C-alpha positions in Angstrom: 18.4 4.5 40.3 17.3 0.9 40.9 15.5 2.4 43.8 13.5 4.3 41.6 14.0 7.7 43.8 15.1 9.6 40.7 11.9 8.5 38.3 9.3 11.3 38.5 6.0 10.3 36.9 3.5 13.3 35.8 0.0 12.8 34.2 -1.4 15.8 32.6 -4.4 17.5 33.5 -6.6 20.2 32.2 -4.5 23.7 31.9 -0.9 21.8 33.0 2.2 22.7 30.7 5.0 20.7 30.1 7.5 23.4 31.7 5.5 22.8 35.1 6.5 19.3 35.3 10.1 20.3 34.2 10.4 22.5 37.2 8.6 20.3 39.5 11.8 17.8 38.7 14.1 20.6 40.1 15.5 21.5 36.7 16.6 24.8 35.4 15.2 27.5 33.2 18.3 27.7 31.4 18.4 24.0 30.7 14.3 24.2 29.3 15.9 26.8 27.0 18.1 24.7 25.7 16.0 21.7 25.2 13.2 23.6 23.7 15.7 25.2 20.9 17.6 22.2 20.4 15.4 20.4 17.7 11.9 21.1 16.0 10.7 17.7 17.4 10.9 19.4 21.0 8.0 21.6 20.1 5.8 18.5 20.5 6.2 19.0 24.0 4.2 22.5 23.8 1.3 20.5 22.4 0.2 18.2 25.4 -3.7 17.0 26.0 -5.1 15.7 29.3 -4.2 12.1 30.3 -0.5 12.1 28.8 2.0 11.2 30.6 5.8 12.1 31.3 8.5 10.3 33.0 11.4 12.3 33.8 14.6 10.5 35.2 17.5 12.2 36.8 20.7 10.7 37.6 22.4 10.2 41.1 23.3 13.8 41.1 19.8 15.1 40.3 20.8 16.2 36.7 18.5 15.2 33.7 19.1 12.1 32.2 16.0 11.1 30.2 12.5 12.1 29.3 9.6 9.9 28.1 6.7 11.4 27.0 3.7 9.3 26.3 0.8 10.8 24.6 -2.5 9.1 24.8 -2.9 8.4 21.2 0.7 9.0 19.6 3.9 7.4 19.7 6.0 7.8 22.6 8.9 10.1 22.4 12.3 9.5 24.3 14.8 12.7 25.1 17.8 11.5 26.1 20.3 14.2 27.7 23.9 12.9 27.4 27.3 15.1 26.9 25.3 18.2 27.2 23.4 17.2 24.1 19.6 16.1 23.5 18.8 12.9 21.5 15.2 12.3 20.4 14.0 8.9 19.5 10.2 7.5 18.7 9.6 4.7 20.5 7.8 1.6 18.8 4.8 1.4 20.8 3.5 -1.8 19.3 3.6 -4.4 22.0 5.8 -7.5 21.4 5.1 -9.4 25.0 2.4 -10.2 27.2 -1.3 -9.9 26.7 -1.8 -6.0 26.1 -4.2 -3.7 24.1 -3.6 -0.8 21.7 -6.5 1.8 21.0 -6.6 4.1 17.8 -9.1 7.0 17.7 -9.7 8.0 14.2 -9.1 11.7 14.1 -7.8 11.7 10.4 -7.7 8.6 8.6 -6.4 5.0 9.7 -3.2 5.1 8.1 -2.4 8.6 9.7 -3.7 7.6 13.6 -2.5 4.2 13.6 1.0 5.6 12.6 0.6 7.8 15.6 -0.6 4.9 17.6 2.7 3.2 17.0 1.1 0.6 14.8 3.6 -0.7 12.0 2.6 0.0 8.2 2.3 -4.2 7.8 -0.4 -4.2 10.5 -2.4 -1.4 9.1 -2.2 -3.2 5.6 -3.9 -6.3 7.5 -6.4 -4.3 9.0 -7.5 -2.7 5.6 -7.2 -5.7 4.0 -9.9 -7.9 6.5 -12.1 -4.7 7.1 -12.6 -3.6 4.0 -15.1 -6.5 3.1 -17.6 -4.6 5.4 -15.9 -1.1 5.8 -15.6 1.5 3.1 -12.8 3.3 4.6 -13.5 6.5 2.1 -16.9 6.8 3.3 -17.9 4.8 6.3 -15.1 6.2 9.1 -16.3 9.0 11.3 -14.0 11.1 13.7 -13.9 9.2 17.0 -14.2 5.9 15.5 -12.1 3.7 17.2 -10.0 0.3 16.5 -8.8 -1.7 19.3 -5.9 -4.3 18.7 -5.2 -6.7 21.3 -1.7 -8.3 21.3 -0.3 -11.9 22.9 3.1 -11.1 22.0 3.2 -11.8 18.3 3.9 -9.2 15.9 0.5 -9.5 14.5 -2.7 -8.8 16.9 -4.7 -11.9 18.2 -7.9 -9.6 17.8 -8.9 -6.7 15.5 -11.9 -4.9 17.0 -13.8 -1.8 14.8 -16.1 0.3 17.4 -18.3 2.8 15.0 -21.1 4.7 15.9 -23.5 2.4 14.8 -21.8 -0.8 14.9 -19.2 -3.0 16.1 -17.1 -5.2 14.0 -15.0 -7.9 15.8 -12.1 -10.4 14.5 -10.1 -12.7 16.1 -7.1 -14.7 15.3 -6.9 -18.4 14.3 -3.9 -20.3 13.4 -4.9 -23.5 11.2 -2.7 -26.9 10.8 -0.7 -25.3 7.9 0.3 -22.2 10.3 -1.8 -19.9 8.3 -2.7 -17.0 10.6 -6.4 -15.4 9.7 -9.0 -13.6 11.3 -12.5 -14.5 11.8 -15.7 -13.3 13.3 -17.1 -14.8 16.5 -18.8 -17.0 14.6 -15.9 -18.7 13.0 -16.1 -17.4 9.4 -13.8 -14.7 7.4 -15.2 -11.4 6.4 -14.1 -12.1 2.6 -16.8 -13.7 0.5 -16.4 -16.7 -1.8 -17.2 -15.4 -5.5 -19.5 -17.0 -7.8 -18.7 -17.3 -11.6 -21.8 -16.2 -13.4 -23.6 -13.0 -12.5 -26.5 -13.6 -14.4 -28.3 -17.0 -16.1 -26.6 -17.0 -19.8 -27.0 -19.1 -23.1 -23.3 -19.1 -24.0 -20.1 -17.1 -23.4 -20.0 -15.2 -26.5 -16.6 -13.9 -25.9 -13.8 -14.7 -23.7 -10.9 -12.7 -22.2 -8.6 -12.3 -25.0 -5.2 -10.0 -25.5 -6.7 -9.4 -29.3 -9.7 -9.7 -30.9 -11.9 -7.9 -33.5 -14.1 -5.5 -32.3 -17.5 -5.9 -34.2 -18.6 -1.9 -33.6 -15.0 -0.2 -33.7 -14.1 -2.8 -36.4 -10.4 -2.9 -35.1 -8.5 -5.2 -33.1 -8.4 -4.7 -29.2 -7.9 -6.5 -26.2 -11.1 -7.8 -24.6 -10.4 -7.9 -20.9 -13.5 -9.4 -19.3 -16.2 -12.5 -20.2 -19.1 -11.3 -22.2 -22.3 -13.8 -21.3 -24.8 -13.7 -24.0 -28.5 -13.6 -22.6 -31.9 -12.3 -23.3 -32.2 -8.2 -22.5 -33.7 -7.7 -19.4 -32.3 -10.9 -17.5 -31.5 -10.0 -13.7 -27.8 -9.6 -12.9 -26.5 -10.3 -9.5 -23.1 -9.4 -7.3 -20.9 -12.2 -7.4 -19.7 -11.8 -4.3 -20.8 -9.1 -1.2 -19.3 -5.7 -2.0 -19.6 -2.0 -1.9 -20.9 -0.1 -4.9 -18.1 1.7 -6.0 -20.1 4.0 -8.4 -22.7 3.2 -11.0 -22.4 5.2 -14.6 -23.3 5.4 -18.2 -20.1 5.5 -20.6 -19.9 5.3 -23.9 -18.2 1.9 -24.3 -19.6 0.1 -21.2 -22.9 1.8 -21.2 -24.8 1.3 -18.1 -22.2 -0.1 -15.9 -21.8 -0.9 -12.2 -18.5 -1.3 -10.5 -18.3 -3.0 -7.0 -15.4 -3.2 -4.6 -14.9 -6.4 -2.7 -12.3 -6.1 0.1 -9.2 -4.1 -0.8 -8.1 -6.1 -3.7 -11.0 -7.3 -5.7 -13.4 -5.1 -8.3 -16.0 -6.4 -10.4 -17.6 -4.9 -13.4 -20.8 -5.0 -14.9 -21.4 -3.6 -18.2 -24.1 -2.9 -21.1 -26.9 -3.2 -18.4 -30.4 -2.0 -19.7 -31.2 -0.4 -16.2 -30.0 -0.5 -12.8 -31.4 -2.0 -9.7 -33.8 0.2 -8.6 -32.4 2.8 -5.8 -29.1 1.2 -6.4 -25.9 4.0 -5.7 -22.4 4.5 -4.9 -21.6 3.4 -1.4 -24.5 0.8 -0.8 -23.5 -2.4 0.4 -24.5 -5.4 -1.3 -24.7 -9.0 -0.6 -23.6 -11.6 -2.7 -26.6 -12.7 -5.4 -28.1 -9.2 -4.8 -29.6 -7.9 -7.8 -27.8 -4.9 -9.1 -29.4 -4.6 -12.7 -30.7 -6.2 -15.8 -28.7 -7.5 -19.0 -28.9 -4.8 -22.0 -27.1 -3.5 -25.0 -26.0 0.0 -23.8 -22.8 1.4 -24.9 -20.7 0.0 -27.7 -22.8 -3.6 -27.8 -24.1 -5.4 -31.0 -26.5 -7.3 -29.0 -27.9 -7.8 -25.6 -25.3 -9.5 -23.2 -23.4 -8.8 -20.1 -20.0 -7.8 -19.9 -18.2 -9.0 -17.0 -14.8 -8.0 -15.3 -12.8 -9.4 -12.5 -9.7 -7.1 -11.5 -7.1 -8.0 -8.7 -5.2 -5.1 -7.3 -6.2 -2.8 -10.8 -5.2 -5.6 -13.0 -7.9 -7.2 -15.3 -7.9 -11.0 -14.7 -9.5 -13.6 -16.8 -12.7 -15.0 -14.7 -13.0 -18.0 -16.3 -9.5 -19.1 -15.3 -8.7 -16.9 -11.7 -10.1 -18.6 -8.7 -10.0 -15.6 -5.9 -9.4 -17.2 -2.4 -12.7 -18.7 -0.8 -14.3 -17.6 2.9 -12.5 -19.7 5.5 -14.2 -21.3 8.5 -12.7 -22.4 12.0 -12.7 -26.2 12.2 -15.9 -27.3 13.9 -13.7 -29.4 16.3 -11.7 -25.9 17.4 -15.0 -23.7 17.4 -16.0 -23.9 21.1 -12.4 -23.1 22.2 -12.1 -20.1 19.4 -15.5 -18.7 20.7 -14.5 -18.7 24.5 -11.5 -17.2 23.7 -13.1 -14.4 21.6 -15.9 -13.9 24.3 -13.2 -13.3 27.0 -11.5 -10.7 24.7 -14.9 -9.0 24.5 -15.7 -9.2 28.3 -11.9 -8.0 28.8 -12.4 -4.6 26.8 -16.0 -4.4 28.3 -17.7 -4.8 24.7 
């Protein structure tokens, strides 16, 4: 088959069916029936769309050897016919060599559609970790939005680009002197922010992070999983890093409270507020230092102060001790080369 005479290639057009290509290859109806009843996986061949491709390979006797089914936005399927039996295998479509691109079109969710496109879970998580600083995956994605990944032979992409109805976010890989690969905007900055320490001007830290302390209102010993900043009522409270409002609420213990989501790992909590910033609501994107509310004494509080929490992957951390990663930048002496490469990627993709 080195001469390629036994490889038959077909591209699906509107109204085409799989059996049309099967018979065009000179194969029998009995073999088609055997194929379609050999496995539930074979039923995928009945669900084809314009642009999908088939390659049917015949041996020197013009008997079926293999079928490669390549849907536009799903993992290719290899069907091998050997010893009168069919074997079905998914082909890992994630590129491993040469400069190529992978398109993910959102129909259900990033996880679902990335898997269909052959993207490994590790890469999908990397996408979520980076883009979550700008995209709320539970609210912002729309059917038809696209992610384009570019590859240059490595297991992780050299660029990741989100193309939505209203905006495009492009990230490009840069490996530093410590061999750490991170993703940067075309301006040479990572999407993550550098956290500030205090959300408001304060007189003192009235209560720190403690595994056990006497609660002045409940009169019991319990953990205090945050930092209390004593401050006059009405003092403005600001976001310690850019993020997305997970929700605002009025709760028995926290009183008026704002939860901000930062990327995929970080959450900050601002409690006992006298009131929220005007118009603040769930889903809003806030910048570092943006007003989100005012110090108060709502909920279970004995006096005006701000109760502030930092949670990482759902676990409460001591904000006085934990230092989240800072925003990174491409070194100035590498910026021109980095930006030229980023510009070329966008040109190649027509963006």
